[in-house]
N, C-alpha and C positions, 0 to 999 in steps of 0.2 A: 431165165435165158432159154432161148429156143432150143428144144431138144432135151433139156434137163427136166422133163415132165415128171420124173420119178420123185423129185423133191423140189419144193419152192421155198422152203424155210430151212435154214441151217443153224444149229447151235454151235457156237465156237467155245470149246471146252478148254479155255486158256485165258491168259491175261497179258497185259503189257503190249510191247510192240508187235508180237506175232499175232495177237488177237486183232489189233488194229489193222494189220496187213491183210488178214483173211477177210475181215468185215468189209474192207474197201473193195476187194475183188468181188466178193459176194454181191455188193450193191451194184457194181458195174455190170454184173451179169443178170441183174434184175431179181436177185434172191433176197428174201427177208432174212436178216441176221439177228440171232438171239445171243446176248452176252450172258455169262455167268460171272459172279463176283463174290469175294469175301466181304466181311464187314468193313475192312480198311480200304477196300477198292470201290466203295459205293459211288464215288465221284470220279473214278478213273476215266481216262480218255476212251478206252474201249467200250466202257459202259455208256458214255455220252454219245458215241457214234452209232451204237446198235439201235435197232428198231424197238427192241425190248430187252430187259435185263432181269435176271433172276438171282436173288441172294441164295448162296449155297452153303454158308457157314462162316465161322469166325476166321481170324487172320491166319493161324497156322495152316500150312498147305495140306497137311494130312487130314484136317477137319473141313476142308473146302475143296480146293482144286484137285486133290487126290482122293476125294470121297466119291467113289463110284456111284453109290446109291443116291447121293445128293445130285450129282450131275444127271443121272438118268431120270430122276424125278423132275428136274428142271426142264428136261426135254419133253416130258409128258405134259406138264402143266402149261408149257408154252406152245405146244402143238408143233414142235420142230419135227421135221421128217428126216433130217440127216445130222450127223455130228462130225465136225472137223476138229481134231485134237491139237492142231498147231505142232509145236515141238516141246519136249520136256513134259513134266507132269505125267499125263496118261497116254501120251502119243505112242509109246512103245510098250503098252501094257496089253498083252494078248487077251487076258481075262476080260478087260474092259471092252476090247474090240468085239469079242464074242457076245458079251452082254448087250452091246449096242445092236448087233444083228438079231439076237434073240428077241429083242424088244420090237422088232419090225422096222428098225431105223436103218438108214444107209450110213455105212462107215466110210468116211472119206480118208482112207489110209491104206496101208499095206494089209494083206490078208493076215489074220491072226497066226496062221502056221508059219508064215515068213517072219513075223515079229518074234515068235517063240524061238525059231531056229537061230536067229541072229542075236537075240538078247543074251544068250549064254555064250560068252566069248570062247570057251573051250570047245563047245559043240560047233560054233561057227568056224573055228580054225580047222576042225576035222572036215567039215562040209566043204570048205574052200580048197583044202588040200586034195580032197577026192575029185573036185572039179578041175584040178590041174593048176591052181594058183599057188605061187610060192608063199610059204608062211614062215613066221619066225619060230625058232626052236623054243619050246616051252613045255609046260606040264600038259599031260593028256587028259587029266581029270581034275575037277575042282579040289582044292586043298583047303582043309578046315583045321588041321592040326599043325602046330608050330614045329613039332619034332619031324613030321613028315616033310614040312617045307624046308627045314634045314638039310635033310638028306637029299631031297630033290635039287636044292640049290647047289650042293656040292657036285652033283652029277652034271648040272647044266653049266656051272662056272659063273663067276661074277664078272662084271656087274649085271644086275638083273632089274627088271621092273616087277613090282608087286602090284597086281591089278585086281579090282573087283571083277568077278566073273560076269555079273549083271551090270546093266547100265552103261553110261558113256559120259562124255564131257569132262574127262579128267578126274572125276570124283572117285576116290578110292584107289588112286594110282600114286605109288611112291617108288622112286628109284633107290636102290641100295648097292653099296660097294663091297660089303663084307657081311659076315654072320652077325656081328653086333648090330649093324644097320638093319638086317633082316628081322632080328628079334624086336627091335623098336618099331619097325614099319608094319609088321604083320598084324599086331593088335590094332593099330590105328586103321589100317586098311579094312580089316574085318569089321570094325565098329562102323566105319563109314558105309561099307557095303550093306550091312544089316539095316542101318538106319535109313539110307536113301533108297535102297532097292529091295529090301526085304529078303536078301539072300546073303549069307556069310561066306559063300564060296570065294576062294582066291585063286588067281592064276599067276604063275611065275613065268616070265618070258625074258629072253635075252635082251639086254639094253643096248640099243644101237646109237652110237655117236661117232662121227657127225651124221645127222639124218635130216632129211626134209620130210615134212608131213604134207603129203599131196593126196587129194581126193578127186573122185570123178562123179559128176552129177548124172544120174541115170533116171529114166522114166520107163516104168513097166506099163505098156499099153493094155487096153482091155482085150485086145485080140492075142495077147501073149508075146508080142514083139517087145524088144528092149531097145530104147534109143539112148544114146549117150551125148552129152553136150560139152564135152571137154573137161579139163581138169582145173582145179583151184589149188593154189599153194597156201597152206595154213601154218607155215613154220614159225611165224613170229608169235610166240606164246609167253604167258606168264602163268606159273603154277599149272603148267600143262593144259591151259585153256587159251583159246585163240584171241589175238589182239588185232592182227592185220591179216587179211586174206586178199589174194589177187589172182586174176586169171587173164592170160595164161601164165603158167609158172615160168618165171624168167630163166633164160639160159638152158631150158630143157631141150635136149636133142629130139628131133622129130620122131626118130625110131623108138625112143623111150616113151614119148607121148602116145604114139600109136599102140604100143604094147600095154600101157596102163589102161587106155580106153577099152581095148579089146578084153583085157582081164576083168574090168568092171562089168562089162556087158555079160561076159561069161558067168560071173558071180551072181548077177541079178537073175539071169535066165536059169541058172542051176537050182535056185530056190523058188522059182515061180513068182518073182516079185511083181507087184502091181502098184502103180502110183509113183510118187516121187521118192527117191532114195539116194543115198550117197555111199560109195565104196571108198574106204580110206586105206592108204598105203604109207609105209615108211620107205623112203628112197635114199639110197646111199649116193650122195652127190658126186663122189669120186669115181665110183664104178658104174653108176647107172642102174645097178641092181635094185629091185624093190621087193617088198613082201606085204602080204595082206595084213591089215591092222584090225579093221572091223567094218561092219556094214550098218549104217543107220537107216532103218526102214521107215523113214519119215522125211518131212521137209527139214532142210538144214538151215541153221541160223544165217549162214553166209550165202544163201541162194540169190540175193539181189544182184550180185556181180555177174552171175551167170545170165540172169535176165537182161542185164544191161548190154552184154556182148552178143546175145542171141535175139533179143526182142521177144522172147517167149515168156508169158506169164505162167510160172510153174504152178501157182495156186489154181488158176483157171484149169490147167491140165488135170490137176487132182480132182476137181469137181467133175470134169468130163469123164475121166476114167471111172470114177465111182458110179456115174450114171450109165456106164456101159457105152459111152459115146467115143468116137475117134477124136484125136487131138485137133487143135486148131491149125496145125501145120501138116504138110505132107510127110508122113513118117518115112517114105522112101527117099525123101530129100529134106531132112531136117535142116533148119537154118544153121549155117556155119558161123562160128564165133567171129566177130568183127571188132577190131580194136583191142583195147586193154581196159580192165576195170579193177579198182582197188577199194577195199572196205576197211574202215577203222572202227573198232568197237569202243564206244564211249561208255565207260563204267563209272559208277559212283564209288570211287576209291581214290586214295592219294596216289600220285604218279611215281612215287619213289619206292615205297615198301608195299604198295598194293593192299593196304588195309582198307576194309569196307568203310564207306562214308554215307550212311543213310542220313536223311534230313529233308527239309522243305525247300523246294526250288523257288528262289526269289526272282531270278531273271532267266528266261529261256528264249534265246534268239537264234533261230536256226539259220544256217548258211543257205544262200541261193546262188545260182549261177549255171551256166551251160555245162551239161554233163554231170551235175551234182544231184544226188538223191539222199534223202534222210528218212530212215524208218525209225519211228519212236512210239512210245506209249505214254509220254509225259508232256506236260505243258507247264508254263509258269503258274505257281500256286499249288502245284501237286506235291504231295508228300511221298518220298521214297522210303519205304519201311525196311527194317532189317529182316523181314520175314521171307523175302524172295530174292531172286537173282539180282546182282548189281548192274545189269545191263540197262543203260539209259537210252541209248540210240545207236544206230549204225549209220555212219557217214560214208557214202560211196561216191566215187568219181569215175567217169568214163573218159577216155581219150583215144585219139587215133593210134597212139602208141603209148608205151609205159611212161615215158618222160612227161607227156602231156597229162596223163592220168594222175601222176604224182604231183605235178604242179597244181592241178585243180584240187586235189585232196588237201594239199598244204594250204591253199587259199581258203578252202572251205573251213578247215579247222581253225584258222586264224580269225575268221569272222563268226565262229560259233561261240556265243556267250552263254555261260551257265554259272550262276552264283547261288549261294545259300547252302551248298554242300560240297564235299570233296568230289573232285572230278579228275579223270586221268588225261584230259585234253593236252596238258603240257608234255605228255610223253611222246606225242606224235612228232613234234619238231626234233626231239632227240633222236628218234628212230630214223627220220628222214635225213639226219646229218651223219648217220653211220655209213662210212665208205662201203662196207660190205653189203649193206642193204641197197644202197644206190646202185651198186654194181650188179645186184641180183645174185650175189654170191654169199648167201647166208644159210643158217640152219636153225634147228630148234633151240640152240643154246644162245642165240643172239642177245636176248634181254638179260639172261643170267650173266653173261660176260659184261654187259653194260653196267649192271648194278653191283656186281661182286667181282671186279677184275682181279683182285688179289687172293680170292678164296677158291677152294675146290668146290665146284657146284655139281648139283645133280645127285647128291647122296643125302641120306638122312642126317640131319644135324646142320646142314648148310642152307636150308631153305629159309626165305624171309618169313615163312609162317611161324618160325620158332622165335621165342623171346620177343613177342610183339607188344609188350606193355611198357608204359612209362613208369620209371621208378624214382621216388623222391626219398632221400635218406633211406630209411628202412621200410618205407611204405611202397606198395604197388597199387597203381591206379589204372583204371580202364582208359584206353585211348580211343574208344568208339562206343556207340550204342550197340549193345549185344545182349544175347540171352545167355544165361549161365546153363550150359548143357550138362556138365558133369563136374562134381567136386571130388577131387582125387585125394587131397590131404585133409587132416583133421586138426582142429585147433589144439595146440599143445604139442604137436608132432615136432620131432627134431628133423630139420630139413637140411639138404645140402645144395650148393650151387648147381643149377641145372635141373633140379627136381620140378616136376609139373605139380602145381597146386590145384588149379581148376582149368577147365576147358570151356572157352566161350564159343558161341556160334553167332555169326552175323552174315547175312546174305549168302547162305550156303557155304560159308567158309568156317572152318574150325580153327581156333587160335589158342594154343596151349599157353597158359600163364605160368611162367617159371620164375624161380627165385635166383638171384645173382650171387648170394652169399650164404654161407652156412649159418645156422642159428635155430631158434625156436619159433614156430608159427604162433606168435603171441595173440594175433586176432585174425579170424577169418570172417570177413564182413558180408559174405554172400552165401546163398544156398541155391541148390538146383532149382531151376525154374524162374529165378529172379531175372529182372531186366536191369542192366546197368547202363548208366549214361556216361558220356565222356567225362573223365575226371573223378568218377566215383571210386571210393576206396574198395579194393578187393581184399588185400591182406596186409598184415604188418609183421615183419620179422624182427625178433629181438635177440 
């Protein structure tokens, strides 16, 4: 691309649909794109589209996509002059960003100091409060001791959110309604935080319901200015991870929208952000009050809908900013959002209990049509493994108004054919039939209410992540392909109904296997590190 003379070759340090997304923009700009891949991704779509590909390790992410040395070595052997991290994996790893720069490469992302400041949620809250943003009441330092957590929880009052201090994406986040729930959640949240983010620190924060999850797309330019492109509503979630996003947020008063946008710009400017970023807020739909949630100093999964209403390629802007160049638009008059756009995340999971569904794709027929966009990293014949995120594709639709956008999304989902594995496409018609969603009057509890109308939701013990295994007589069998992460009980133990026997992991989701009756653990058929197939025996209670 003319003007990006500081680098002509970029290594994309990621996989799946985001790697495909970055590679396609790189090619449009005339850049050579280098892919990296694990052994199981050797024939993946992002590998096939790249100009060159480098093997960086075996299937487990910690040995490949999270292996800093392997990624840097791939850049060296391929002659790459820049690294784009996508999102997830190493995208918000300040140490990796510094190593990239130290190696003489261009880092296509936020400055390491910004990543560091925003990666710690406790520090981020303090920084945003100092910048004048409203923040939720919560702990002021990371908590690593259960006793301290109980005392702080008494001071804050229930209900609370137990959150990993590091990372994002809903991992390590558990809502609790009382001290018993806190005790159960604290150990789980700490384990997840340590495992996925390398930090055991926990944050306690007031739990807000009803709430809308609204975020603002920002772009920190090379000259220090911050541009905002409006908000996205991300309130339709399962397991505190997003399913549907739309822009603009339906029913939001103009003065609230203006306040959110200005707060996001102030947040990004306060930390010296550069590149693409997203500032997330919790909004009380009744009062219009909002509070800072977190800032993601990277490209966001749902960025396509912002691109659809503005016409701005955000990945292109990332490349321009990294090269020290101005954006492709006039920053004094950034494109105003036009129309309405909606995104539905297609996951490899069943649409009722949201259990992971890895497998081989037999049929993959994407929808086409005016205003429709599909971002994916898969095609027919590809295998979706249990090692990575369950995201298969993002189906997006644009319309002149919300009604047209939803009609186009509905038609697109109806014509999207995927067979060979579990897929959540049937969930979309259910959501589109919900009066509250159609009216734009919904909150983060929408799917919980759809799935568990007669149960109290949002506290430990009521999540669909609990008791997720099929039981036959006295036997417990696996319901999915999964890795045995942890064995809790031992053969011969006396167990009671509700006791956790083992913890499975599939597609970044942890599933406790619990017994339904009291008895003796007569047989434990798995060990830590095993891979179980659907239907495999896990345990037998006598």
